[in-house]
ChimeraX commands (.cxc) that place a marker at each C-alpha (Angstrom):
marker #1 position -42.70,-101.00,6.64 radius 0.5
marker #1 position -41.63,-103.80,6.94 radius 0.5
marker #1 position -43.63,-106.18,5.33 radius 0.5
marker #1 position -45.19,-109.45,6.29 radius 0.5
marker #1 position -43.68,-113.07,5.14 radius 0.5
marker #1 position -46.68,-115.18,6.03 radius 0.5
marker #1 position -50.31,-113.76,6.43 radius 0.5
marker #1 position -52.78,-115.82,8.55 radius 0.5
marker #1 position -56.26,-115.95,7.36 radius 0.5
marker #1 position -59.11,-116.44,9.98 radius 0.5
marker #1 position -61.80,-118.64,9.76 radius 0.5
marker #1 position -65.43,-118.13,11.84 radius 0.5
marker #1 position -68.49,-119.04,11.40 radius 0.5
marker #1 position -70.76,-117.59,14.48 radius 0.5
marker #1 position -70.34,-115.20,16.98 radius 0.5
marker #1 position -73.26,-115.67,18.85 radius 0.5
marker #1 position -74.10,-115.80,23.55 radius 0.5
marker #1 position -75.34,-119.20,21.97 radius 0.5
marker #1 position -73.13,-122.24,22.56 radius 0.5
marker #1 position -72.03,-124.05,20.16 radius 0.5
marker #1 position -69.71,-125.64,17.50 radius 0.5
marker #1 position -67.93,-123.48,15.42 radius 0.5
marker #1 position -69.38,-120.88,17.69 radius 0.5
marker #1 position -67.60,-117.92,19.08 radius 0.5
marker #1 position -68.76,-115.91,21.96 radius 0.5
marker #1 position -69.13,-112.04,21.74 radius 0.5
marker #1 position -66.91,-111.38,24.85 radius 0.5
marker #1 position -64.43,-114.19,23.78 radius 0.5
marker #1 position -64.67,-112.07,19.75 radius 0.5
marker #1 position -64.49,-109.35,21.23 radius 0.5
marker #1 position -61.03,-110.08,23.45 radius 0.5
marker #1 position -59.82,-111.03,20.45 radius 0.5
marker #1 position -59.89,-107.76,18.40 radius 0.5
marker #1 position -58.68,-106.24,21.60 radius 0.5
marker #1 position -55.83,-108.40,21.10 radius 0.5
marker #1 position -55.09,-107.40,17.65 radius 0.5
marker #1 position -55.52,-103.90,17.92 radius 0.5
marker #1 position -52.97,-104.01,21.55 radius 0.5
marker #1 position -50.76,-105.20,19.45 radius 0.5
marker #1 position -50.92,-103.37,16.05 radius 0.5
marker #1 position -52.17,-106.02,13.80 radius 0.5
marker #1 position -54.41,-104.66,10.12 radius 0.5
marker #1 position -56.95,-106.81,8.77 radius 0.5
marker #1 position -56.34,-106.51,4.98 radius 0.5
marker #1 position -59.09,-106.81,2.74 radius 0.5
marker #1 position -59.20,-109.09,0.26 radius 0.5
marker #1 position -58.28,-107.04,-2.27 radius 0.5
marker #1 position -54.30,-106.47,0.22 radius 0.5
marker #1 position -54.25,-109.84,0.99 radius 0.5
marker #1 position -54.46,-111.19,-2.68 radius 0.5
marker #1 position -51.60,-108.50,-3.20 radius 0.5
marker #1 position -49.14,-110.16,-1.04 radius 0.5
marker #1 position -49.85,-113.46,-2.19 radius 0.5
marker #1 position -49.02,-111.73,-6.01 radius 0.5
marker #1 position -45.94,-110.42,-4.23 radius 0.5
marker #1 position -47.22,-107.15,-3.11 radius 0.5
marker #1 position -46.15,-105.74,0.63 radius 0.5
marker #1 position -48.24,-105.84,3.29 radius 0.5
marker #1 position -47.84,-104.47,7.21 radius 0.5
marker #1 position -46.35,-107.39,9.07 radius 0.5
marker #1 position -48.72,-107.87,11.02 radius 0.5
marker #1 position -51.29,-108.38,9.00 radius 0.5
marker #1 position -54.29,-110.91,9.20 radius 0.5
marker #1 position -57.19,-111.54,6.94 radius 0.5
marker #1 position -60.26,-112.33,8.59 radius 0.5
marker #1 position -62.98,-114.37,7.45 radius 0.5
marker #1 position -66.60,-115.54,7.92 radius 0.5
marker #1 position -68.19,-118.46,5.89 radius 0.5
marker #1 position -72.40,-119.50,5.60 radius 0.5
marker #1 position -73.31,-115.51,6.33 radius 0.5
marker #1 position -75.37,-115.91,9.30 radius 0.5
marker #1 position -77.66,-113.87,11.24 radius 0.5
marker #1 position -75.84,-113.49,13.84 radius 0.5
marker #1 position -72.91,-111.74,11.50 radius 0.5
marker #1 position -74.75,-108.84,11.53 radius 0.5
marker #1 position -75.66,-109.03,14.98 radius 0.5
marker #1 position -73.22,-109.31,16.60 radius 0.5
marker #1 position -69.76,-109.63,14.52 radius 0.5
marker #1 position -70.19,-106.39,12.51 radius 0.5
marker #1 position -71.10,-103.96,15.08 radius 0.5
marker #1 position -67.76,-105.47,17.26 radius 0.5
marker #1 position -65.88,-105.02,14.07 radius 0.5
marker #1 position -66.30,-101.63,13.25 radius 0.5
marker #1 position -66.31,-100.62,17.09 radius 0.5
marker #1 position -62.08,-101.83,16.95 radius 0.5
marker #1 position -61.92,-100.98,13.39 radius 0.5
marker #1 position -61.63,-104.26,11.44 radius 0.5
marker #1 position -62.54,-105.07,8.53 radius 0.5
marker #1 position -64.00,-108.74,7.31 radius 0.5
marker #1 position -65.13,-110.79,4.28 radius 0.5
marker #1 position -68.14,-112.80,4.04 radius 0.5
marker #1 position -69.00,-115.44,1.73 radius 0.5
marker #1 position -72.24,-115.80,1.18 radius 0.5
marker #1 position -74.55,-118.92,0.38 radius 0.5
marker #1 position -76.21,-116.75,-1.96 radius 0.5
marker #1 position -80.20,-118.75,-2.11 radius 0.5
marker #1 position -79.97,-118.71,1.99 radius 0.5
marker #1 position -80.93,-115.13,1.29 radius 0.5
marker #1 position -83.56,-113.39,1.83 radius 0.5
marker #1 position -85.32,-109.44,1.62 radius 0.5
marker #1 position -86.46,-107.18,4.21 radius 0.5
marker #1 position -85.71,-105.06,6.71 radius 0.5
marker #1 position -82.23,-104.77,8.87 radius 0.5
marker #1 position -82.69,-106.69,12.29 radius 0.5
marker #1 position -81.46,-105.15,15.44 radius 0.5
marker #1 position -78.02,-105.30,16.03 radius 0.5
marker #1 position -75.43,-104.97,19.17 radius 0.5
marker #1 position -76.59,-101.57,20.76 radius 0.5
marker #1 position -79.42,-100.96,18.84 radius 0.5
marker #1 position -81.99,-102.50,21.50 radius 0.5
marker #1 position -83.82,-105.92,21.58 radius 0.5
marker #1 position -81.26,-108.33,19.65 radius 0.5
marker #1 position -83.08,-111.66,17.77 radius 0.5
marker #1 position -82.31,-114.98,18.66 radius 0.5
marker #1 position -79.02,-116.31,16.94 radius 0.5
marker #1 position -79.19,-120.13,17.58 radius 0.5
marker #1 position -76.82,-122.67,17.67 radius 0.5
marker #1 position -75.19,-123.79,13.95 radius 0.5
marker #1 position -77.20,-126.82,14.58 radius 0.5
marker #1 position -79.91,-125.64,15.05 radius 0.5
marker #1 position -79.68,-123.31,12.30 radius 0.5
marker #1 position -78.87,-125.70,9.52 radius 0.5
marker #1 position -82.07,-127.37,10.95 radius 0.5
marker #1 position -84.04,-124.06,10.36 radius 0.5
marker #1 position -82.69,-123.69,6.81 radius 0.5
marker #1 position -83.37,-127.46,6.02 radius 0.5
marker #1 position -87.00,-126.64,6.85 radius 0.5
marker #1 position -86.95,-124.09,4.63 radius 0.5
marker #1 position -86.98,-121.17,7.75 radius 0.5
marker #1 position -83.38,-119.64,6.91 radius 0.5
marker #1 position -84.73,-116.15,6.86 radius 0.5
marker #1 position -84.75,-116.77,11.39 radius 0.5
marker #1 position -81.31,-117.10,10.76 radius 0.5
marker #1 position -79.49,-116.08,7.78 radius 0.5
marker #1 position -78.24,-112.51,6.45 radius 0.5
marker #1 position -81.23,-110.22,5.11 radius 0.5
marker #1 position -79.55,-108.32,1.58 radius 0.5
marker #1 position -80.87,-104.73,3.88 radius 0.5
marker #1 position -78.10,-105.73,6.44 radius 0.5
marker #1 position -75.44,-106.96,3.92 radius 0.5
marker #1 position -75.88,-103.60,2.07 radius 0.5
marker #1 position -75.43,-101.82,5.16 radius 0.5
marker #1 position -72.40,-103.62,5.80 radius 0.5
marker #1 position -70.98,-103.65,2.89 radius 0.5
marker #1 position -71.35,-99.66,2.45 radius 0.5
marker #1 position -69.82,-98.43,5.22 radius 0.5
marker #1 position -66.67,-100.88,4.31 radius 0.5
marker #1 position -67.05,-102.72,7.90 radius 0.5
marker #1 position -67.20,-106.23,5.69 radius 0.5
marker #1 position -66.80,-107.16,2.06 radius 0.5
marker #1 position -68.88,-110.52,0.72 radius 0.5
marker #1 position -67.88,-113.08,-1.76 radius 0.5
marker #1 position -69.51,-116.19,-3.12 radius 0.5
marker #1 position -69.94,-119.74,-1.26 radius 0.5
marker #1 position -71.82,-121.69,-3.83 radius 0.5
marker #1 position -75.60,-121.08,-3.87 radius 0.5
marker #1 position -77.01,-124.24,-2.15 radius 0.5
marker #1 position -73.90,-125.38,-0.13 radius 0.5
marker #1 position -74.08,-128.46,-0.71 radius 0.5
marker #1 position -71.35,-131.49,-0.66 radius 0.5
marker #1 position -72.46,-133.04,-4.48 radius 0.5
marker #1 position -69.34,-135.12,-4.28 radius 0.5
marker #1 position -71.88,-137.41,-0.89 radius 0.5
marker #1 position -74.96,-137.04,-2.93 radius 0.5
marker #1 position -74.90,-136.95,-6.68 radius 0.5
marker #1 position -70.93,-138.16,-6.96 radius 0.5
marker #1 position -71.54,-138.92,-10.95 radius 0.5
marker #1 position -72.89,-135.73,-11.80 radius 0.5
marker #1 position -70.70,-133.54,-8.78 radius 0.5
marker #1 position -69.08,-131.52,-11.78 radius 0.5
marker #1 position -71.93,-130.54,-13.54 radius 0.5
marker #1 position -73.82,-129.49,-9.99 radius 0.5
marker #1 position -70.73,-127.98,-8.80 radius 0.5
marker #1 position -70.60,-126.01,-12.28 radius 0.5
marker #1 position -74.73,-124.77,-11.80 radius 0.5
marker #1 position -73.68,-123.84,-7.88 radius 0.5
marker #1 position -70.89,-121.82,-9.64 radius 0.5
marker #1 position -73.21,-120.02,-12.19 radius 0.5
marker #1 position -76.20,-119.51,-9.88 radius 0.5
marker #1 position -74.18,-117.84,-7.06 radius 0.5
marker #1 position -72.20,-116.10,-9.16 radius 0.5
marker #1 position -75.75,-114.33,-10.81 radius 0.5
marker #1 position -76.84,-113.85,-7.53 radius 0.5
marker #1 position -73.93,-111.65,-6.59 radius 0.5
marker #1 position -74.21,-110.00,-9.68 radius 0.5
marker #1 position -77.53,-108.60,-9.76 radius 0.5
marker #1 position -77.73,-107.89,-6.04 radius 0.5
marker #1 position -74.43,-106.47,-5.57 radius 0.5
marker #1 position -73.64,-105.37,-8.87 radius 0.5
marker #1 position -70.45,-107.44,-9.12 radius 0.5
marker #1 position -68.75,-110.95,-8.17 radius 0.5
marker #1 position -65.00,-110.69,-6.90 radius 0.5
marker #1 position -62.47,-113.76,-7.89 radius 0.5
marker #1 position -62.65,-114.83,-4.38 radius 0.5
marker #1 position -64.35,-118.02,-3.32 radius 0.5
marker #1 position -65.13,-120.25,-0.41 radius 0.5
marker #1 position -65.80,-124.19,-1.21 radius 0.5
marker #1 position -68.58,-125.19,0.53 radius 0.5
marker #1 position -68.09,-127.77,3.63 radius 0.5
marker #1 position -64.44,-127.41,2.89 radius 0.5
marker #1 position -64.46,-130.11,-0.10 radius 0.5
marker #1 position -62.29,-129.30,-2.84 radius 0.5
marker #1 position -61.02,-131.47,-5.51 radius 0.5
marker #1 position -58.90,-130.98,-8.87 radius 0.5
marker #1 position -61.92,-130.96,-11.04 radius 0.5
marker #1 position -63.70,-128.44,-9.14 radius 0.5
marker #1 position -60.67,-126.14,-8.87 radius 0.5
marker #1 position -60.77,-126.38,-12.59 radius 0.5
marker #1 position -64.73,-125.42,-12.26 radius 0.5
marker #1 position -64.13,-122.45,-9.98 radius 0.5
marker #1 position -60.94,-120.70,-12.44 radius 0.5
marker #1 position -62.99,-121.43,-15.34 radius 0.5
marker #1 position -65.98,-119.57,-14.02 radius 0.5
marker #1 position -63.51,-116.52,-13.00 radius 0.5
marker #1 position -62.11,-117.37,-9.47 radius 0.5
marker #1 position -58.97,-116.89,-9.11 radius 0.5
marker #1 position -58.55,-117.06,-4.94 radius 0.5
marker #1 position -60.10,-120.05,-3.34 radius 0.5
marker #1 position -60.05,-120.53,0.69 radius 0.5
marker #1 position -59.96,-124.09,1.91 radius 0.5
marker #1 position -60.38,-125.12,5.12 radius 0.5
marker #1 position -57.27,-126.57,5.65 radius 0.5
marker #1 position -54.79,-124.89,8.36 radius 0.5
marker #1 position -51.59,-126.60,8.65 radius 0.5
marker #1 position -50.50,-124.35,6.07 radius 0.5
marker #1 position -48.74,-120.60,5.39 radius 0.5
marker #1 position -50.23,-118.03,2.92 radius 0.5
marker #1 position -46.70,-116.63,1.97 radius 0.5
marker #1 position -46.26,-113.97,-0.94 radius 0.5
marker #1 position -45.72,-116.05,-4.26 radius 0.5
marker #1 position -47.74,-118.68,-3.23 radius 0.5
marker #1 position -50.93,-120.19,-5.13 radius 0.5
marker #1 position -54.00,-118.64,-4.86 radius 0.5
marker #1 position -56.25,-121.73,-5.52 radius 0.5
marker #1 position -55.01,-122.94,-1.86 radius 0.5
marker #1 position -55.70,-120.58,0.55 radius 0.5
marker #1 position -55.05,-121.87,4.26 radius 0.5
marker #1 position -56.91,-120.83,6.98 radius 0.5
marker #1 position -57.84,-122.14,10.90 radius 0.5
marker #1 position -60.58,-121.90,12.48 radius 0.5
marker #1 position -61.12,-120.17,15.71 radius 0.5
marker #1 position -62.41,-121.29,19.03 radius 0.5
marker #1 position -63.83,-119.74,21.76 radius 0.5
marker #1 position -61.48,-118.46,23.24 radius 0.5
marker #1 position -59.56,-115.23,24.55 radius 0.5
marker #1 position -57.46,-112.81,22.58 radius 0.5
marker #1 position -54.24,-114.63,23.88 radius 0.5
marker #1 position -54.70,-117.60,23.00 radius 0.5
marker #1 position -55.98,-117.02,19.61 radius 0.5
marker #1 position -53.05,-114.60,19.78 radius 0.5
marker #1 position -50.59,-117.20,19.85 radius 0.5
marker #1 position -52.29,-119.48,16.69 radius 0.5
marker #1 position -51.57,-116.09,14.97 radius 0.5
marker #1 position -48.11,-115.87,16.20 radius 0.5
marker #1 position -47.23,-119.57,15.28 radius 0.5
marker #1 position -49.03,-119.26,11.97 radius 0.5
marker #1 position -47.36,-116.12,10.76 radius 0.5
marker #1 position -43.36,-117.60,12.38 radius 0.5
marker #1 position -40.64,-118.59,9.44 radius 0.5
marker #1 position -39.38,-121.21,11.45 radius 0.5
marker #1 position -41.91,-122.59,14.15 radius 0.5
marker #1 position -45.05,-122.31,11.74 radius 0.5
marker #1 position -43.40,-125.15,9.35 radius 0.5
marker #1 position -42.25,-127.10,12.24 radius 0.5
marker #1 position -46.03,-126.29,13.93 radius 0.5
marker #1 position -47.93,-127.59,10.50 radius 0.5
marker #1 position -45.30,-130.26,10.18 radius 0.5
marker #1 position -46.72,-131.81,13.76 radius 0.5
marker #1 position -49.46,-131.84,12.91 radius 0.5
marker #1 position -49.91,-133.12,10.13 radius 0.5
marker #1 position -47.87,-136.30,11.36 radius 0.5
marker #1 position -50.31,-136.40,13.94 radius 0.5
marker #1 position -53.36,-136.39,12.12 radius 0.5
marker #1 position -51.41,-139.10,9.45 radius 0.5
marker #1 position -51.21,-141.18,12.25 radius 0.5
marker #1 position -54.34,-140.93,13.56 radius 0.5
marker #1 position -55.57,-142.10,10.05 radius 0.5
marker #1 position -52.84,-145.39,10.42 radius 0.5
marker #1 position -54.42,-145.93,13.71 radius 0.5
marker link #1:1,2 radius 0.2
marker link #1:2,3 radius 0.2
marker link #1:3,4 radius 0.2
marker link #1:4,5 radius 0.2
marker link #1:5,6 radius 0.2
marker link #1:6,7 radius 0.2
marker link #1:7,8 radius 0.2
marker link #1:8,9 radius 0.2
marker link #1:9,10 radius 0.2
marker link #1:10,11 radius 0.2
marker link #1:11,12 radius 0.2
marker link #1:12,13 radius 0.2
marker link #1:13,14 radius 0.2
marker link #1:14,15 radius 0.2
marker link #1:15,16 radius 0.2
marker link #1:16,17 radius 0.2
marker link #1:17,18 radius 0.2
marker link #1:18,19 radius 0.2
marker link #1:19,20 radius 0.2
marker link #1:20,21 radius 0.2
marker link #1:21,22 radius 0.2
marker link #1:22,23 radius 0.2
marker link #1:23,24 radius 0.2
marker link #1:24,25 radius 0.2
marker link #1:25,26 radius 0.2
marker link #1:26,27 radius 0.2
marker link #1:27,28 radius 0.2
marker link #1:28,29 radius 0.2
marker link #1:29,30 radius 0.2
marker link #1:30,31 radius 0.2
marker link #1:31,32 radius 0.2
marker link #1:32,33 radius 0.2
marker link #1:33,34 radius 0.2
marker link #1:34,35 radius 0.2
marker link #1:35,36 radius 0.2
marker link #1:36,37 radius 0.2
marker link #1:37,38 radius 0.2
marker link #1:38,39 radius 0.2
marker link #1:39,40 radius 0.2
marker link #1:40,41 radius 0.2
marker link #1:41,42 radius 0.2
marker link #1:42,43 radius 0.2
marker link #1:43,44 radius 0.2
marker link #1:44,45 radius 0.2
marker link #1:45,46 radius 0.2
marker link #1:46,47 radius 0.2
marker link #1:47,48 radius 0.2
marker link #1:48,49 radius 0.2
marker link #1:49,50 radius 0.2
marker link #1:50,51 radius 0.2
marker link #1:51,52 radius 0.2
marker link #1:52,53 radius 0.2
marker link #1:53,54 radius 0.2
marker link #1:54,55 radius 0.2
marker link #1:55,56 radius 0.2
marker link #1:56,57 radius 0.2
marker link #1:57,58 radius 0.2
marker link #1:58,59 radius 0.2
marker link #1:59,60 radius 0.2
marker link #1:60,61 radius 0.2
marker link #1:61,62 radius 0.2
marker link #1:62,63 radius 0.2
marker link #1:63,64 radius 0.2
marker link #1:64,65 radius 0.2
marker link #1:65,66 radius 0.2
marker link #1:66,67 radius 0.2
marker link #1:67,68 radius 0.2
marker link #1:68,69 radius 0.2
marker link #1:69,70 radius 0.2
marker link #1:70,71 radius 0.2
marker link #1:71,72 radius 0.2
marker link #1:72,73 radius 0.2
marker link #1:73,74 radius 0.2
marker link #1:74,75 radius 0.2
marker link #1:75,76 radius 0.2
marker link #1:76,77 radius 0.2
marker link #1:77,78 radius 0.2
marker link #1:78,79 radius 0.2
marker link #1:79,80 radius 0.2
marker link #1:80,81 radius 0.2
marker link #1:81,82 radius 0.2
marker link #1:82,83 radius 0.2
marker link #1:83,84 radius 0.2
marker link #1:84,85 radius 0.2
marker link #1:85,86 radius 0.2
marker link #1:86,87 radius 0.2
marker link #1:87,88 radius 0.2
marker link #1:88,89 radius 0.2
marker link #1:89,90 radius 0.2
marker link #1:90,91 radius 0.2
marker link #1:91,92 radius 0.2
marker link #1:92,93 radius 0.2
marker link #1:93,94 radius 0.2
marker link #1:94,95 radius 0.2
marker link #1:95,96 radius 0.2
marker link #1:96,97 radius 0.2
marker link #1:97,98 radius 0.2
marker link #1:98,99 radius 0.2
marker link #1:99,100 radius 0.2
marker link #1:100,101 radius 0.2
marker link #1:101,102 radius 0.2
marker link #1:102,103 radius 0.2
marker link #1:103,104 radius 0.2
marker link #1:104,105 radius 0.2
marker link #1:105,106 radius 0.2
marker link #1:106,107 radius 0.2
marker link #1:107,108 radius 0.2
marker link #1:108,109 radius 0.2
marker link #1:109,110 radius 0.2
marker link #1:110,111 radius 0.2
marker link #1:111,112 radius 0.2
marker link #1:112,113 radius 0.2
marker link #1:113,114 radius 0.2
marker link #1:114,115 radius 0.2
marker link #1:115,116 radius 0.2
marker link #1:116,117 radius 0.2
marker link #1:117,118 radius 0.2
marker link #1:118,119 radius 0.2
marker link #1:119,120 radius 0.2
marker link #1:120,121 radius 0.2
marker link #1:121,122 radius 0.2
marker link #1:122,123 radius 0.2
marker link #1:123,124 radius 0.2
marker link #1:124,125 radius 0.2
marker link #1:125,126 radius 0.2
marker link #1:126,127 radius 0.2
marker link #1:127,128 radius 0.2
marker link #1:128,129 radius 0.2
marker link #1:129,130 radius 0.2
marker link #1:130,131 radius 0.2
marker link #1:131,132 radius 0.2
marker link #1:132,133 radius 0.2
marker link #1:133,134 radius 0.2
marker link #1:134,135 radius 0.2
marker link #1:135,136 radius 0.2
marker link #1:136,137 radius 0.2
marker link #1:137,138 radius 0.2
marker link #1:138,139 radius 0.2
marker link #1:139,140 radius 0.2
marker link #1:140,141 radius 0.2
marker link #1:141,142 radius 0.2
marker link #1:142,143 radius 0.2
marker link #1:143,144 radius 0.2
marker link #1:144,145 radius 0.2
marker link #1:145,146 radius 0.2
marker link #1:146,147 radius 0.2
marker link #1:147,148 radius 0.2
marker link #1:148,149 radius 0.2
marker link #1:149,150 radius 0.2
marker link #1:150,151 radius 0.2
marker link #1:151,152 radius 0.2
marker link #1:152,153 radius 0.2
marker link #1:153,154 radius 0.2
marker link #1:154,155 radius 0.2
marker link #1:155,156 radius 0.2
marker link #1:156,157 radius 0.2
marker link #1:157,158 radius 0.2
marker link #1:158,159 radius 0.2
marker link #1:159,160 radius 0.2
marker link #1:160,161 radius 0.2
marker link #1:161,162 radius 0.2
marker link #1:162,163 radius 0.2
marker link #1:163,164 radius 0.2
marker link #1:164,165 radius 0.2
marker link #1:165,166 radius 0.2
marker link #1:166,167 radius 0.2
marker link #1:167,168 radius 0.2
marker link #1:168,169 radius 0.2
marker link #1:169,170 radius 0.2
marker link #1:170,171 radius 0.2
marker link #1:171,172 radius 0.2
marker link #1:172,173 radius 0.2
marker link #1:173,174 radius 0.2
marker link #1:174,175 radius 0.2
marker link #1:175,176 radius 0.2
marker link #1:176,177 radius 0.2
marker link #1:177,178 radius 0.2
marker link #1:178,179 radius 0.2
marker link #1:179,180 radius 0.2
marker link #1:180,181 radius 0.2
marker link #1:181,182 radius 0.2
marker link #1:182,183 radius 0.2
marker link #1:183,184 radius 0.2
marker link #1:184,185 radius 0.2
marker link #1:185,186 radius 0.2
marker link #1:186,187 radius 0.2
marker link #1:187,188 radius 0.2
marker link #1:188,189 radius 0.2
marker link #1:189,190 radius 0.2
marker link #1:190,191 radius 0.2
marker link #1:191,192 radius 0.2
marker link #1:192,193 radius 0.2
marker link #1:193,194 radius 0.2
marker link #1:194,195 radius 0.2
marker link #1:195,196 radius 0.2
marker link #1:196,197 radius 0.2
marker link #1:197,198 radius 0.2
marker link #1:198,199 radius 0.2
marker link #1:199,200 radius 0.2
marker link #1:200,201 radius 0.2
marker link #1:201,202 radius 0.2
marker link #1:202,203 radius 0.2
marker link #1:203,204 radius 0.2
marker link #1:204,205 radius 0.2
marker link #1:205,206 radius 0.2
marker link #1:206,207 radius 0.2
marker link #1:207,208 radius 0.2
marker link #1:208,209 radius 0.2
marker link #1:209,210 radius 0.2
marker link #1:210,211 radius 0.2
marker link #1:211,212 radius 0.2
marker link #1:212,213 radius 0.2
marker link #1:213,214 radius 0.2
marker link #1:214,215 radius 0.2
marker link #1:215,216 radius 0.2
marker link #1:216,217 radius 0.2
marker link #1:217,218 radius 0.2
marker link #1:218,219 radius 0.2
marker link #1:219,220 radius 0.2
marker link #1:220,221 radius 0.2
marker link #1:221,222 radius 0.2
marker link #1:222,223 radius 0.2
marker link #1:223,224 radius 0.2
marker link #1:224,225 radius 0.2
marker link #1:225,226 radius 0.2
marker link #1:226,227 radius 0.2
marker link #1:227,228 radius 0.2
marker link #1:228,229 radius 0.2
marker link #1:229,230 radius 0.2
marker link #1:230,231 radius 0.2
marker link #1:231,232 radius 0.2
marker link #1:232,233 radius 0.2
marker link #1:233,234 radius 0.2
marker link #1:234,235 radius 0.2
marker link #1:235,236 radius 0.2
marker link #1:236,237 radius 0.2
marker link #1:237,238 radius 0.2
marker link #1:238,239 radius 0.2
marker link #1:239,240 radius 0.2
marker link #1:240,241 radius 0.2
marker link #1:241,242 radius 0.2
marker link #1:242,243 radius 0.2
marker link #1:243,244 radius 0.2
marker link #1:244,245 radius 0.2
marker link #1:245,246 radius 0.2
marker link #1:246,247 radius 0.2
marker link #1:247,248 radius 0.2
marker link #1:248,249 radius 0.2
marker link #1:249,250 radius 0.2
marker link #1:250,251 radius 0.2
marker link #1:251,252 radius 0.2
marker link #1:252,253 radius 0.2
marker link #1:253,254 radius 0.2
marker link #1:254,255 radius 0.2
marker link #1:255,256 radius 0.2
marker link #1:256,257 radius 0.2
marker link #1:257,258 radius 0.2
marker link #1:258,259 radius 0.2
marker link #1:259,260 radius 0.2
marker link #1:260,261 radius 0.2
marker link #1:261,262 radius 0.2
marker link #1:262,263 radius 0.2
marker link #1:263,264 radius 0.2
marker link #1:264,265 radius 0.2
marker link #1:265,266 radius 0.2
marker link #1:266,267 radius 0.2
marker link #1:267,268 radius 0.2
marker link #1:268,269 radius 0.2
marker link #1:269,270 radius 0.2
marker link #1:270,271 radius 0.2
marker link #1:271,272 radius 0.2
marker link #1:272,273 radius 0.2
marker link #1:273,274 radius 0.2
marker link #1:274,275 radius 0.2
marker link #1:275,276 radius 0.2
marker link #1:276,277 radius 0.2
marker link #1:277,278 radius 0.2
marker link #1:278,279 radius 0.2
view
C-alpha cells in the first residue's frame, strides 16, 4: 500500500433539496460519493485520521468526511447516501440543540420531513424550535450503531462568546466545553479527543482550554493548508464542499493532497485573501 502524504478533510453542513448557503443537494452529494467510489477513495474514521497525523500509514486515496452542527438533513439525506456508497462521516454536534423523540423518516422510507435552508434553521433554533431541524438522539444512536457516522463535540450552544461577552469569553468557552463533554458522556457513553470550533473561531486561549479538557484533535474552517503526517493536530485544515458535481469536488480533493500543486494553490489563495484585506 502506498501511504497518503496528505489527507483532505471535507466540510459539509447540509445535504438538502432546499437551496441555501452551505447546502449541497442530494443529487450533487451522490455525485460526489460516486466520484470517490469510482476512483477508489476511502473515507477514514477519526481514529484512522488521528493515526495518520501521528505518522501511521493510511491509503494514498483517503479523505475524512465531516459535518458541522448536526442538522436533521444529515439523517434524512446524507446518512442513507453515505451508507449506499459505503462511506463514513464524522458529525460535530451542538449538544444543547438535541432533543429526544422517535426517528423520523429518511430517504427510502416514505414521506420525508422538511429540511429548511441554513438561514431558516438558524431562525428556528433561535426561537426554541430546533427539534424540527436538528438531529434527535434516536437518529444519532441509529447512525452510530451501524457504523456509518460517529459523533463529536461542537460545543454546547455554538456561541461566539468573543463577540457577545469578550471579557468573559474564556470562562464561557470553558463552560461550553464542560457541558458538551458531560452531555456526550451521558448520552453516548464517552467523549472523543476530536473537537470542532463553533463558527470557526479560535485563539490561543481557546486552544489551551480545549486541550486541558482532553481534546487533542481540533478542527478548523481554514482551508488552505495540508494535513500531513506529524503535523499539529491542534490545527486541522478543512475545505467547504460546494453544491457542485463530483468531478468538481474531485479536482479540489486532488489539489488538496498534491505535494507540489497543493502548497502552491494554498499560498496563492492566502496571498489573494491578504490582498483583498488591504484593498
